[in-house]
C-alpha positions as CSV (number, residue, x, y, z in Angstrom):
1,X,-20.4,34.2,-1.1
2,X,-21.6,30.8,-2.2
3,X,-22.3,30.1,-6.1
4,X,-25.0,29.0,-7.6
5,X,-23.7,25.4,-8.0
6,X,-23.0,25.4,-3.9
7,X,-26.6,26.6,-3.2
8,X,-28.0,24.0,-5.4
9,X,-25.8,21.2,-3.7
10,X,-27.1,22.8,0.2
11,X,-30.7,22.2,-1.0
12,X,-30.6,19.0,-2.4
13,X,-28.4,17.9,0.6
14,X,-31.0,19.5,3.1
15,X,-33.9,17.8,1.6
16,X,-33.3,14.5,3.7
17,X,-33.6,11.9,0.5
18,X,-36.9,13.5,-0.7
19,X,-37.0,15.0,-4.1
20,X,-36.5,18.3,-5.2
21,X,-38.3,20.2,-8.1
22,X,-37.0,21.7,-10.5
23,X,-39.5,24.6,-10.5
24,X,-38.9,25.0,-6.5
25,X,-34.9,25.2,-7.3
26,X,-35.4,27.7,-9.8
27,X,-37.7,30.1,-7.7
28,X,-35.1,29.6,-4.7
29,X,-31.9,30.3,-6.6
30,X,-32.7,32.9,-9.3
31,X,-32.0,31.1,-12.3
32,X,-33.7,29.5,-15.0
33,X,-35.0,25.3,-14.9
34,X,-32.5,25.4,-17.7
35,X,-29.8,26.8,-15.5
36,X,-30.4,24.4,-12.9
37,X,-30.4,21.3,-15.2
38,X,-27.1,22.3,-16.7
39,X,-25.5,22.6,-12.8
40,X,-27.2,19.5,-12.0
41,X,-25.3,17.7,-14.9
42,X,-22.3,19.0,-13.6
43,X,-22.3,18.0,-10.1
44,X,-23.3,14.3,-11.8
45,X,-20.3,14.6,-13.8
46,X,-17.8,15.1,-10.7
47,X,-19.6,12.5,-8.8
48,X,-22.5,13.3,-7.2
49,X,-25.3,10.6,-7.2
50,X,-28.2,13.0,-8.4
51,X,-31.2,10.9,-10.0
52,X,-33.3,13.3,-12.5
53,X,-37.1,12.8,-12.8
54,X,-39.0,15.1,-15.3
55,X,-41.8,14.8,-12.8
56,X,-40.2,14.7,-9.7
57,X,-37.4,16.6,-10.3
58,X,-33.9,15.9,-8.3
59,X,-32.9,13.5,-5.8
60,X,-29.4,13.2,-4.3
61,X,-28.5,9.5,-3.2
62,X,-25.9,8.1,-1.3
63,X,-23.8,7.5,0.3
64,X,-20.7,9.3,-1.6
65,X,-17.0,9.9,-0.6
66,X,-15.7,13.0,-2.8
67,X,-13.1,15.9,-1.8
68,X,-14.4,18.3,-4.2
69,X,-14.1,22.0,-2.8
70,X,-17.8,21.8,-2.0
71,X,-17.5,19.3,0.2
72,X,-14.5,20.4,2.6
73,X,-15.8,24.0,2.5
74,X,-19.4,22.3,3.8
75,X,-19.1,22.7,7.2
76,X,-15.5,24.1,7.5
77,X,-14.5,26.1,10.3
78,X,-11.5,28.3,9.0
79,X,-10.6,31.5,8.3
80,X,-7.7,31.2,5.9
81,X,-7.2,27.2,5.1
82,X,-10.0,26.1,3.1
83,X,-11.9,29.2,3.2
84,X,-9.6,30.6,0.0
85,X,-8.6,29.2,-3.4
86,X,-8.9,25.0,-3.5
87,X,-7.3,23.7,-6.5
88,X,-9.3,20.2,-7.0
89,X,-7.4,17.7,-9.2
90,X,-9.0,14.0,-10.3
91,X,-5.2,13.3,-11.0
92,X,-1.9,14.5,-10.3
93,X,2.1,13.9,-10.6
94,X,2.0,15.4,-6.9
95,X,0.3,18.1,-5.1
96,X,3.4,19.5,-3.5
97,X,4.9,19.7,-6.5
98,X,1.2,21.5,-8.2
99,X,1.8,23.8,-4.7
100,X,5.1,24.7,-5.2
101,X,4.3,26.5,-8.4
102,X,1.3,28.2,-7.4
103,X,3.2,30.0,-4.6
104,X,6.1,30.5,-7.1
105,X,3.3,32.1,-9.0
106,X,2.0,34.4,-6.1
107,X,-0.8,32.2,-5.0
108,X,-1.4,33.3,-1.4
109,X,-1.1,31.6,2.0
110,X,-4.1,29.1,2.7
111,X,-4.3,27.9,-0.7
112,X,-4.8,24.3,-1.1
113,X,-4.4,21.7,-3.4
114,X,-5.9,18.2,-3.3
115,X,-6.2,15.2,-6.0
116,X,-8.1,12.1,-6.0
117,X,-4.8,10.2,-6.7
118,X,-1.0,11.1,-7.6
119,X,0.7,9.2,-10.3
120,X,4.5,10.3,-8.5
121,X,3.2,10.8,-4.8
122,X,6.3,12.1,-2.8
123,X,7.9,11.5,0.3
124,X,11.1,12.2,2.3
125,X,14.4,11.9,0.3
126,X,12.3,11.3,-2.9
127,X,10.7,8.4,-2.0
128,X,7.4,7.4,-3.4
129,X,3.8,7.9,-1.8
130,X,1.6,5.2,-3.0
131,X,-1.4,7.2,-3.7
132,X,-4.5,5.4,-5.7
133,X,-8.0,6.8,-6.5
134,X,-10.3,7.8,-3.9
135,X,-8.9,5.8,-0.9
136,X,-6.3,8.2,0.6
137,X,-5.9,12.4,1.4
138,X,-3.3,13.9,-0.6
139,X,-3.2,17.6,-0.1
140,X,-0.6,20.2,-0.2
141,X,-0.9,23.8,1.4
142,X,0.9,26.8,0.8
143,X,2.3,28.8,3.6
144,X,3.6,32.1,3.5
145,X,5.3,32.3,7.2
146,X,7.0,35.5,8.8
147,X,10.3,33.4,10.7
148,X,13.8,32.4,9.6
149,X,14.9,29.2,8.1
150,X,16.0,28.1,10.9
151,X,12.7,27.6,12.7
152,X,11.0,26.1,9.8
153,X,11.7,22.3,11.2
154,X,9.3,23.1,13.8
155,X,6.7,23.2,11.1
156,X,6.7,19.4,10.1
157,X,6.3,18.6,13.8
158,X,3.6,21.0,14.6
159,X,1.6,19.6,11.5
160,X,2.0,16.2,12.8
161,X,0.7,17.1,16.1
162,X,-2.4,18.7,14.4
163,X,-3.0,15.6,12.0
164,X,-2.7,13.1,14.7
165,X,-5.4,15.3,17.2
166,X,-7.9,15.5,14.1
167,X,-7.1,11.5,13.8
168,X,-7.7,11.5,17.3
169,X,-10.9,13.0,17.1
170,X,-12.8,11.3,14.6
171,X,-11.4,8.0,15.8
172,X,-10.1,5.8,18.1
173,X,-7.0,5.1,16.9
174,X,-4.0,5.1,18.9
175,X,-2.1,7.2,16.7
176,X,1.5,7.7,17.4
177,X,3.8,10.1,15.9
178,X,7.4,8.9,14.3
179,X,10.0,11.7,14.0
180,X,10.1,13.6,12.4
181,X,7.3,13.5,9.4
182,X,5.3,10.2,10.4
183,X,1.7,8.8,12.0
184,X,2.0,5.7,12.7
185,X,-1.1,3.1,14.5
186,X,0.2,0.0,15.8
187,X,3.7,0.3,14.3
188,X,2.8,0.8,10.8
189,X,2.9,4.0,9.0
190,X,-1.1,5.6,8.6
191,X,0.2,9.0,7.0
192,X,3.2,11.2,6.0
193,X,4.8,14.8,5.7
194,X,6.4,16.2,3.3
195,X,7.6,19.5,4.0
196,X,9.4,22.0,1.7
197,X,11.1,25.0,2.0
198,X,11.5,28.0,-0.5
199,X,13.9,30.8,1.1
200,X,15.2,34.0,-0.3
201,X,18.6,35.0,1.5
202,X,17.7,34.9,5.2
203,X,14.1,34.7,5.0
204,X,11.5,31.9,3.7
205,X,9.5,33.0,0.6
206,X,7.0,29.9,1.0
207,X,6.4,26.7,2.5
208,X,4.5,23.7,1.1
209,X,3.1,21.4,3.5
210,X,2.1,17.9,2.1
211,X,0.1,15.1,3.9
212,X,-0.6,12.0,2.7
213,X,-3.0,9.7,4.9
214,X,-4.5,6.3,4.3
215,X,-8.2,6.3,4.9
216,X,-10.1,3.6,3.1
217,X,-7.7,1.6,1.6
218,X,-8.1,-2.7,2.4
219,X,-4.7,-4.1,3.0
220,X,-5.1,-6.1,-0.3
221,X,-5.1,-2.7,-2.2
222,X,-1.6,-1.6,-0.5
223,X,0.9,-2.1,-2.5
224,X,2.7,-5.3,-1.9
225,X,6.1,-3.4,-0.8
226,X,4.3,-1.7,2.0
227,X,1.6,-4.5,3.0
228,X,3.8,-5.3,6.3
229,X,4.7,-1.5,7.0
230,X,1.5,0.5,5.9
231,X,-2.1,0.7,7.5
232,X,-5.2,2.8,7.1
233,X,-7.9,3.7,9.3
234,X,-10.6,1.2,7.5
235,X,-8.2,-1.5,8.5
236,X,-7.4,-0.4,12.0
237,X,-11.2,0.2,12.2
238,X,-12.8,-1.9,9.9
239,X,-15.3,1.4,9.3
240,X,-15.2,3.6,6.0
241,X,-14.4,6.9,7.1
242,X,-15.7,10.1,5.0
243,X,-12.2,11.9,3.6
244,X,-14.1,15.3,3.2
245,X,-14.8,15.4,7.0
246,X,-11.1,14.2,8.3
247,X,-9.9,16.8,5.7
248,X,-11.7,19.4,7.7
249,X,-10.5,17.9,11.1
250,X,-7.1,18.4,9.8
251,X,-7.5,22.3,8.1
252,X,-9.3,23.3,11.4
253,X,-6.7,22.1,13.9
254,X,-4.0,22.8,11.6
255,X,-5.0,26.2,11.1
256,X,-5.2,26.7,14.9
257,X,-1.9,25.0,15.6
258,X,-0.1,27.2,12.9
259,X,-1.8,30.7,14.7
260,X,0.1,29.8,17.8
261,X,3.4,28.6,16.2
262,X,3.5,31.4,13.9
263,X,3.6,33.7,17.4
264,X,5.5,31.4,19.5
265,X,7.2,28.5,17.3
266,X,7.5,24.8,18.4
267,X,7.7,25.5,22.2
268,X,4.0,25.2,23.0
269,X,3.7,22.0,21.2
270,X,6.4,20.2,22.5
271,X,5.1,18.6,25.2
272,X,2.0,17.3,23.1
273,X,4.6,15.6,20.4
274,X,6.5,14.0,23.5
275,X,3.5,12.5,24.5
276,X,2.3,11.2,21.1
277,X,5.5,10.2,20.0
278,X,6.6,8.4,23.1
279,X,10.4,8.4,21.7
280,X,11.8,10.1,25.0
281,X,14.2,7.4,26.3
282,X,14.2,4.9,24.0
283,X,17.5,3.5,22.3
284,X,17.1,3.8,18.2
285,X,19.2,4.2,15.2
286,X,19.2,7.0,12.9
287,X,20.8,7.1,9.2
288,X,21.3,10.1,8.3
289,X,23.1,11.3,4.7
290,X,26.9,9.6,5.0
291,X,26.6,8.5,9.0
292,X,24.3,6.2,11.6
293,X,24.0,7.3,14.9
294,X,22.9,5.0,17.7
295,X,21.8,6.0,21.5
296,X,19.7,7.2,23.9
297,X,16.4,9.8,22.9
298,X,17.0,12.7,25.5
299,X,14.9,15.2,24.2
300,X,13.1,17.2,21.8
301,X,14.5,20.6,21.9
302,X,12.4,24.3,21.6
303,X,13.3,23.9,17.5
304,X,11.8,20.4,16.9
305,X,15.2,18.9,17.0
306,X,16.2,15.4,18.2
307,X,18.8,15.2,21.1
308,X,20.7,12.2,21.4
309,X,23.2,10.4,23.5
310,X,25.5,7.8,21.6
311,X,27.1,4.9,23.6
312,X,30.3,7.4,24.4
313,X,27.9,9.8,26.2
314,X,27.9,12.4,23.4
315,X,25.2,14.6,22.5
316,X,23.7,15.0,19.3
317,X,21.0,17.7,18.0
318,X,19.6,15.6,14.9
319,X,18.0,18.2,12.2
320,X,16.5,14.9,10.2
321,X,17.1,11.2,9.4
322,X,15.3,7.7,9.3
323,X,14.5,6.7,12.9
324,X,14.2,2.9,13.9
325,X,14.2,1.3,17.5
326,X,17.6,-0.1,18.0
327,X,16.4,-3.8,18.4
328,X,14.9,-3.7,15.1
329,X,18.0,-2.9,13.4
330,X,19.3,-6.3,13.9
331,X,16.4,-7.8,12.6
332,X,17.1,-9.2,8.8
333,X,15.0,-6.6,6.3
334,X,13.3,-4.7,8.9
335,X,14.8,-1.5,8.2
336,X,13.9,-1.6,4.5
337,X,10.3,-2.4,5.4
338,X,10.1,0.6,7.9
339,X,11.8,2.6,5.1
340,X,9.1,1.7,2.4
């Protein structure tokens, strides 16, 4: 059921850039003209470029690039993610932290936390995620899967496939997945995934999947420490991409993929993941806590673990780590840039 404010915004969008009278809106919405004006003032406050005239009424201008719940839901084709609660924050420390608080308080599966900027965006192993205002996508999803903790690593890889497919559906970018949680274009990071799991005994209580995407960042907007290792949709295509449209695509691909994953696990995504990663057969270096392994990637197993054969012919199943091409490891400074 749409709210009065959502219906008002819908009428303004459907006007095709023409003025809409306050009297007409009052009749259509079944509220007073004063109430219409109050809702318009709120929409202006949150960023909608609405012009007002005592004689003509209201005019929605453009273009605008907002990730408000109203924009995300406009045309969204999901039943769970985005169809329920969307918590919008103009600024926050970390959407994952806020989502974890909500999940611990009982928030339902499908709840979304989205922010225009993060002051303490987070990546794997406590690293930061550069999150400037109104340029990227910073969103976290709450999941309550019925699976064992051992099955959970596949969620990150499944999310990588869903997010890559969303980008491919809207752009001509050559999107690649870097195991386990990065999306790359031309060897530079365009998106990252942070999955955090809360367990009780041998079951999962909830999972928070965080996704950060560099969308409309210019090269000079990127933090100096990551300008050589990061990129954005705008940098790669030269075109501004509507962030709400990309969020809708991500949510739709994610919901479809998650439904399959919940029934059949990672296996249905394994071949597509391998196609998008291009990692099979490559010689890599994997840095893990307390050890480093080098060797050839043989496969990704049905649980999403990396199968590596080292120089002595021994096989290893790797749960997580930082991956770089073996040829890159010898280049001075290369590893530090890739880890930023």
